[in-house]
C-alpha positions in Angstrom: 74.8 84.0 102.0 74.4 79.6 101.9 77.4 80.2 99.6 80.1 82.6 101.2 79.6 80.0 104.1 80.1 76.8 101.9 83.2 79.5 100.5 85.0 80.2 103.9 85.3 76.6 104.7 86.6 75.6 102.0 89.5 78.0 102.5 89.7 77.6 105.5 90.8 74.2 104.7 93.2 75.6 102.6 96.5 76.9 104.4 95.9 79.9 105.1 98.9 82.2 103.5 99.3 80.2 100.0 96.2 82.3 98.4 98.5 85.4 100.5 101.5 83.6 98.8 99.8 83.8 95.8 97.6 87.4 95.6 101.3 89.1 96.6 103.4 87.1 94.0 100.6 88.6 91.1 101.2 92.2 91.9 105.0 91.4 92.7 104.9 90.4 88.8 102.5 93.8 87.9 105.5 95.7 89.9 108.5 94.5 88.1 105.9 95.0 84.8 106.2 98.5 86.8 109.9 99.7 88.1 112.1 97.5 87.0 114.5 99.5 86.7 113.7 99.7 90.5 113.9 95.9 90.5 116.4 95.5 89.0 
């Protein structure tokens, strides 16, 4: 649990939006590959 706590402290020191934006943009790229016609 110590490693988990340290990990949580590390993430809470970062802006909370950043990891989520990265995940969303990564998913957005994958979605563009899956359905390019809907993105266009």
